[in-house]
C-alpha positions in Angstrom: 42.7 155.7 55.1 43.2 155.9 58.8 42.3 159.1 60.7 44.5 161.1 63.1 42.1 160.1 65.9 40.3 156.8 65.9 36.6 157.2 64.9 34.2 154.2 65.2 31.0 153.9 63.3 28.8 151.3 65.0 25.8 149.7 63.2 23.5 147.3 65.2 20.6 145.3 63.9 17.3 147.1 64.6 16.3 145.0 67.7 16.6 145.6 71.4 18.8 142.5 72.0 21.3 143.8 69.4 21.3 147.6 70.0 21.7 147.2 73.8 25.0 145.2 74.0 26.6 147.1 71.1 25.9 150.4 72.7 27.3 149.1 76.0 30.5 148.1 74.2 30.7 151.5 72.5 30.4 153.3 75.8 33.5 151.4 77.0 35.4 152.3 73.8 34.4 156.0 74.1 35.7 156.1 77.7 39.2 155.5 76.2 39.1 158.8 74.2 37.9 157.2 71.0 35.0 158.9 69.1 32.0 156.7 68.4 29.1 157.5 66.0 26.3 155.0 66.8 23.9 154.6 63.8 20.4 153.3 64.2 17.4 153.1 61.9 15.3 156.3 62.3 12.5 154.3 64.1 14.9 152.9 66.6 16.8 156.2 67.0 13.6 158.0 68.1 13.3 155.5 71.0 16.8 156.0 72.5 17.8 159.4 71.3 18.8 160.6 74.8 22.3 159.9 76.1 24.2 161.1 79.1 26.8 163.7 78.0 28.7 163.1 81.3 29.2 159.4 80.6 29.4 159.5 76.8 31.1 162.7 75.8 32.9 160.9 72.9 29.7 159.2 71.7 27.2 160.5 69.1 23.8 159.0 68.3 22.6 159.4 64.7 20.2 157.7 62.3 19.7 156.7 58.7 16.3 156.2 56.9 14.6 153.0 57.7 12.6 152.7 54.5 9.3 152.0 56.1 6.1 153.0 54.3 3.2 154.8 56.1 1.2 151.6 56.3 4.1 149.6 57.7 4.3 148.5 61.4 7.3 150.3 62.9 7.4 147.8 65.7 7.9 144.8 63.4 11.7 144.1 63.6 11.7 141.6 60.7 10.1 144.1 58.4 12.4 146.8 59.6 15.4 144.6 58.9 14.2 144.0 55.3 13.5 147.7 54.5 16.7 148.9 56.2 18.8 146.5 54.2 17.7 148.3 51.1 18.1 151.9 52.3 21.4 151.3 54.1 23.4 150.4 51.0 23.1 154.1 49.9 22.5 156.0 53.1 25.4 154.5 55.1 28.1 155.4 52.5 26.5 158.9 52.3 26.7 159.2 56.1 30.3 158.1 56.2 31.3 160.6 53.5 29.5 163.4 55.3 31.3 162.6 58.5 34.7 162.4 56.8 34.2 165.7 55.0 33.1 167.5 58.1 36.3 166.8 60.0 39.3 165.4 58.1 41.1 164.7 61.4 38.3 162.4 62.6 37.5 160.3 59.6 35.8 157.0 60.1 38.6 154.5 60.7 36.7 151.5 61.8 33.1 150.1 61.3 31.8 147.8 64.0 28.8 146.1 62.4 26.5 143.4 63.6 27.3 140.2 61.8 23.7 140.1 60.5 24.5 143.1 58.2 26.6 141.2 55.7 26.6 144.1 53.1 28.3 146.5 55.6 31.5 144.7 54.8 31.5 146.0 51.2 30.6 149.5 52.4 33.4 149.6 54.9 35.9 148.4 52.4 34.6 150.9 49.8 35.0 153.8 52.3 38.5 152.8 53.4 37.6 151.7 56.9 38.5 148.6 58.8 35.6 146.2 59.4 35.0 144.6 62.8 32.2 142.1 63.4 30.0 142.1 66.5 27.9 139.2 67.5 25.1 139.1 70.1 24.5 135.3 70.3 26.8 132.8 72.0 30.2 132.0 70.4 29.0 128.4 70.0 26.0 129.5 67.9 28.1 131.5 65.5 30.7 128.8 65.3 27.9 126.6 64.0 27.0 129.2 61.3 30.6 129.3 60.2 30.5 125.5 59.8 27.5 125.6 57.5 29.4 125.2 54.2 31.3 122.2 55.6 28.2 120.6 56.9 26.5 120.9 53.5 29.5 119.5 51.8 29.5 116.5 54.2 25.8 116.0 53.6 24.8 116.7 57.2 22.6 119.6 56.0 20.7 120.2 52.8 20.3 123.5 51.0 17.2 124.3 53.0 19.1 124.0 56.3 17.5 120.7 57.3 19.5 117.9 58.9 19.8 115.0 56.5 21.7 111.9 55.6 25.5 112.2 55.1 26.6 111.2 51.6 27.1 107.4 51.3 25.6 106.7 54.7 22.4 104.8 55.5 22.3 106.2 59.0 20.3 109.3 59.5 22.0 112.2 61.4 19.8 113.3 64.2 22.0 116.0 65.6 24.8 118.4 64.6 27.8 118.4 66.8 30.9 120.6 66.5 32.9 118.9 69.3 32.5 116.7 72.3 32.7 119.8 74.5 30.0 121.8 72.8 26.3 120.8 73.2 24.7 119.5 70.0 21.8 120.9 67.9 18.8 118.7 67.1 16.6 119.0 64.1 14.3 121.8 65.3 17.0 123.5 67.5 19.1 125.0 64.7 19.3 128.8 64.8 17.5 129.2 61.5 14.9 126.5 62.1 11.2 127.4 61.5 9.6 124.0 61.2 6.1 125.3 60.3 7.4 127.7 57.6 10.1 126.0 55.5 10.0 128.9 53.0 11.1 131.4 55.6 13.7 128.9 56.9 15.2 128.6 53.4 15.4 132.4 53.0 17.0 132.8 56.5 19.4 129.9 55.8 20.5 131.3 52.5 21.1 134.7 54.1 23.4 133.0 56.7 25.3 131.1 54.0 26.1 134.3 52.2 27.3 136.1 55.3 31.1 136.6 54.9 31.6 139.1 57.7 33.3 136.7 60.1 35.5 135.3 57.4 36.9 138.7 56.2 36.8 140.8 59.4 40.1 141.0 61.3 38.1 140.8 64.6 34.8 139.5 65.7 33.8 140.8 69.1 31.5 138.7 71.3 29.3 139.4 74.3 30.6 136.4 76.1 33.7 135.4 78.1 36.2 132.7 77.4 35.6 130.8 80.6 31.9 130.3 79.8 32.6 128.9 76.3 36.3 127.8 76.0 35.7 125.1 73.4 33.7 127.4 71.1 36.2 130.3 71.5 39.1 128.0 70.6 37.5 127.1 67.2 38.5 130.4 65.5 41.5 132.6 66.2 39.7 135.9 65.4 37.0 135.3 68.0 37.5 138.0 70.7 35.1 137.5 73.7 34.8 140.8 75.7 31.7 140.2 77.8 29.6 140.0 79.7 29.4 143.6 78.5 27.0 144.9 81.0 29.5 144.1 83.8 32.0 146.5 82.2 29.6 149.4 82.7 29.9 150.0 86.4 27.8 153.2 86.3 24.9 151.3 84.7 25.3 148.4 87.1 25.0 150.7 90.1 22.1 152.9 88.9 20.2 150.2 86.9 19.5 152.8 84.2 20.1 152.1 80.5 19.4 154.6 77.8 19.4 151.8 75.1 16.1 150.3 76.3 13.3 150.6 73.8 10.6 150.5 76.6 10.1 152.6 79.7 10.8 150.4 82.7 8.3 150.3 85.6 10.6 150.9 88.5 7.8 150.4 91.0 8.6 146.7 90.9 11.8 147.4 92.8 10.1 148.8 95.8 7.6 145.9 95.6 10.6 143.5 95.6 11.8 145.2 98.8 8.8 143.8 100.6 9.7 140.2 99.7 12.0 137.7 101.5 15.4 136.8 100.1 15.4 134.5 97.1 11.6 134.0 97.2 10.4 135.7 93.9 10.0 134.1 90.5 10.9 136.7 87.8 9.3 136.0 84.5 10.4 137.8 81.3 10.5 136.7 77.6 12.4 139.6 76.2 11.3 142.0 73.5 10.3 139.7 70.6 8.7 136.5 71.8 4.9 136.2 71.5 2.5 133.4 72.7 -1.0 132.3 72.2 -3.7 133.4 74.7 -4.1 129.7 75.7 -0.4 129.4 76.6 -0.5 132.7 78.6 -3.5 131.4 80.5 -1.6 128.3 81.4 1.4 130.4 82.5 -0.8 132.6 84.7 -2.5 129.7 86.3 0.8 127.9 86.8 2.2 130.9 88.6 -0.9 131.1 90.8 -0.7 127.4 91.6 2.9 127.7 92.7 1.8 130.0 95.5 5.1 131.9 95.2 5.6 135.6 94.7 6.2 136.5 91.1 7.1 139.5 89.0 5.9 139.0 85.4 6.8 141.2 82.5 3.8 141.3 80.1 4.5 143.5 77.0 1.4 144.9 75.3 2.0 142.7 72.3 2.8 139.5 74.2 -0.4 137.6 73.2 0.5 137.1 69.5 0.8 140.9 68.9 -2.1 141.8 71.1 -2.7 142.7 74.8 -3.0 139.6 77.0 -6.2 138.8 78.8 -5.9 137.1 82.1 -8.1 134.2 83.4 -11.3 135.2 85.2 -10.5 136.4 88.7 -6.7 135.8 88.3 -5.7 139.4 89.1 -7.7 139.5 92.2 -6.5 136.1 93.4 -2.8 136.9 93.0 -3.0 140.5 94.1 -1.2 139.7 97.4 1.8 137.9 95.9 2.0 138.8 92.2 3.0 141.9 90.3 2.7 142.5 86.5 4.5 145.2 84.7 4.9 146.1 81.0 8.7 146.3 81.2 11.2 146.0 84.0 14.7 147.3 84.7 16.1 143.8 84.3 19.6 144.3 85.6 18.2 145.9 88.8 15.6 143.2 89.2 18.1 140.3 88.8 20.4 142.1 91.3 17.7 142.3 93.9 18.2 139.8 96.8 14.4 138.9 96.7 14.7 137.2 93.2 15.3 133.5 93.5 14.5 132.3 90.0 14.5 133.6 86.4 11.8 132.1 84.1 13.3 133.1 80.8 13.1 132.7 77.0 16.9 132.1 77.2 18.0 134.9 74.9 21.8 135.3 75.2 21.6 138.8 76.8 19.2 137.5 79.4 21.2 134.4 79.9 24.4 136.4 80.6 22.5 138.9 82.9 21.0 136.1 85.0 24.3 134.2 85.2 26.3 137.2 86.2 23.7 138.0 89.0 23.7 134.4 90.3 20.1 133.6 89.6 19.0 130.1 88.5 16.8 129.5 85.5 13.5 128.0 84.4 13.9 127.7 80.6 11.3 128.5 78.0 13.1 129.0 74.7 11.2 130.7 71.8 13.4 130.5 68.7 16.9 131.0 67.1 19.8 130.4 69.4 17.6 130.1 72.5 17.3 126.3 72.3 21.1 125.9 72.4 21.3 128.4 75.3 18.9 126.2 77.2 21.3 123.3 76.8 24.1 125.4 78.2 21.9 126.3 81.2 20.4 122.8 81.9 23.0 120.4 80.6 26.4 122.1 80.5 26.3 124.5 83.5 23.4 122.8 85.4 22.0 126.0 86.7 18.3 125.5 85.7 15.5 123.3 84.5 13.5 122.9 81.3 9.7 123.6 81.3 8.6 121.0 78.8 5.7 121.1 76.3 2.9 118.5 76.2 1.9 116.7 73.0 0.0 119.7 71.8 3.0 122.0 72.2 1.6 123.7 75.4 3.5 124.1 78.6 0.8 123.3 81.2 0.1 125.0 84.5 1.0 121.7 86.3 4.4 121.5 84.5 5.1 125.1 85.4 4.2 124.6 89.1 6.2 121.4 89.3 9.4 122.9 87.8 9.1 126.0 90.1 8.9 123.7 93.1 11.8 121.6 91.9 14.1 124.6 91.4 13.4 126.1 94.8 13.8 122.8 96.6 17.3 122.0 95.2 20.2 124.2 96.2 22.4 122.7 93.5 21.2 125.2 90.9 21.9 128.2 93.1 25.3 126.9 94.1 26.3 126.3 90.5 25.2 129.6 89.2 27.1 131.4 92.0 30.3 129.8 90.6 29.5 131.2 87.2 28.7 134.6 88.7 32.2 134.7 90.2 33.7 133.5 86.9 32.0 136.3 84.9 33.1 138.9 87.5 36.7 137.7 87.2 36.6 137.9 83.4 35.9 141.6 83.3 38.1 142.5 86.3 41.6 143.7 85.7 43.7 140.8 84.5 40.6 138.8 83.4 40.3 137.4 79.9 37.5 139.8 78.7 39.3 142.7 80.3 42.5 141.8 78.5 40.7 141.3 75.2 38.9 144.6 75.3 42.3 146.3 76.0 43.9 144.5 73.1 41.1 145.8 70.8 41.2 149.4 72.1 45.0 149.5 71.8 44.6 148.2 68.2 42.3 151.1 67.4 44.9 153.6 68.6 47.6 152.2 66.3 
C-alpha cells in the first residue's frame, strides 16, 4: 500500500563497492524531498554511522543484525554476506513493520535492493512495497547474467557455469558473446569464474541462476550511463542507467569527502601531490577487496621503483593475502623522494588532482567510472568477477589504457610493470581518448543528459 509521502528503504550488499554508490544515489533521491532509510548490516553501519544533516535531512541510517558469531572475522565480506542472508529474512520485515507502524503517513513505499539480495524481492512484495533493483557492475555484466538460462539451454554453459560445447556441435565455444558491439567473455573471465575452486564457482553460479530481481522488478537502476554502454543498455527495456553517480553529488565532488567510506582516508597525499608536476604521478589502488601474494607485491614495488616515476600507492593493511605487506629490502629508503604509500586515499580527490597521470587499477566498476570521469588513463590489473570485462572496455572498446600481463607463473613482473608505465606515458592517445569519455560522462549527468533524465523519470515515478 503506497504511503502519503514516498519512503524508500535502501539495502546494499555489505561491501564498500556496493554501499558507496547506493548511498550516493539515495542522497540524490533525498534531495527531492523523499525520505530514505538506508539499511546496513550492523558491522557496516558502525563504520559509516555519521552523516551530514545539512545535506541529508531526509535520510536516516539504520542497521539490522549481521548474524556474525564472536569468533567470526567482521571484515570478511563473503562471510558477512552469508550470515546476513539468514538474519535478513526475519529482521528486514520486522524493521519495515516497525517503520510503518511508527508513522502511517510515511510507510515504506519502495525497496531499492542490491540485485545480489534476491530474497529481498519476496520481502518487498510481502510488505506491500514496490521493488527496484540496483546494480553496481556494468550493464554489460548483468546483461550476461540475465542470459544465463538461454546460454545453458543452447549448450554454451554447463550447470557449473563453465563454457562448453553447444548441443550438436563439434566446435568448442571459447567465448560468450551477447552482440557484436559488446566485448566477449573468455573461459576464465566470466563474473562467477573461480578456476582454482570449482565448488565455490558452482555455488556462486547457482546463486546467480536463481536471482529473479531483474526479471520481476519494474526498474533496475545502474551506476553507468547510456553513452558508455549503448549496446548493453538496449538489451533490456527496464535498465535505467543513472550514473556515473558520484558526478551527481556536486558537494562531494568539490569537498572530496564521502561518509560512505569504510576506511579513514589519508589526506596528506593531496598536499604531497601538490608538489608534483602535472600528469606525472602513477596512482595505484586495488580497491577494498583484492589481495595478493607477497611475491607479487614485491614485483609491483620493484616495478614502480624501476619506472623512476612518482607514485602514490594505496596499501591496505590486509593487502598481502590478508596480512600487512612487507617491502623489499631498502625499498622505502630508495623511493622516499618520489614515492608515497598510504593505507587509504580520498580517491575522487586524488583522481581529480592535476598531478595524476595514470591509474593502475583492479578495474572495479566504481573505480573505472571514477577514473574515466576524471580523464585519467589506466593500467589494468583485474582481480576477479566483472573486472576482466571492464578491462576489455578500457583496453579494447574505449582504448584508454593498457593491460599489465602475467608471465607463465601468473606473476606480473617488475619489468612488465615498468614497460607498461613507460608505454602509457609516452603515448598521448590514451589521454586524448579518456578526455572524450570524461566529457561524455559530464554531459550525461548535466541537465538534459541521459542519466539526468533517467533519474528524474525515476524520482517522478516515486511521487506518483
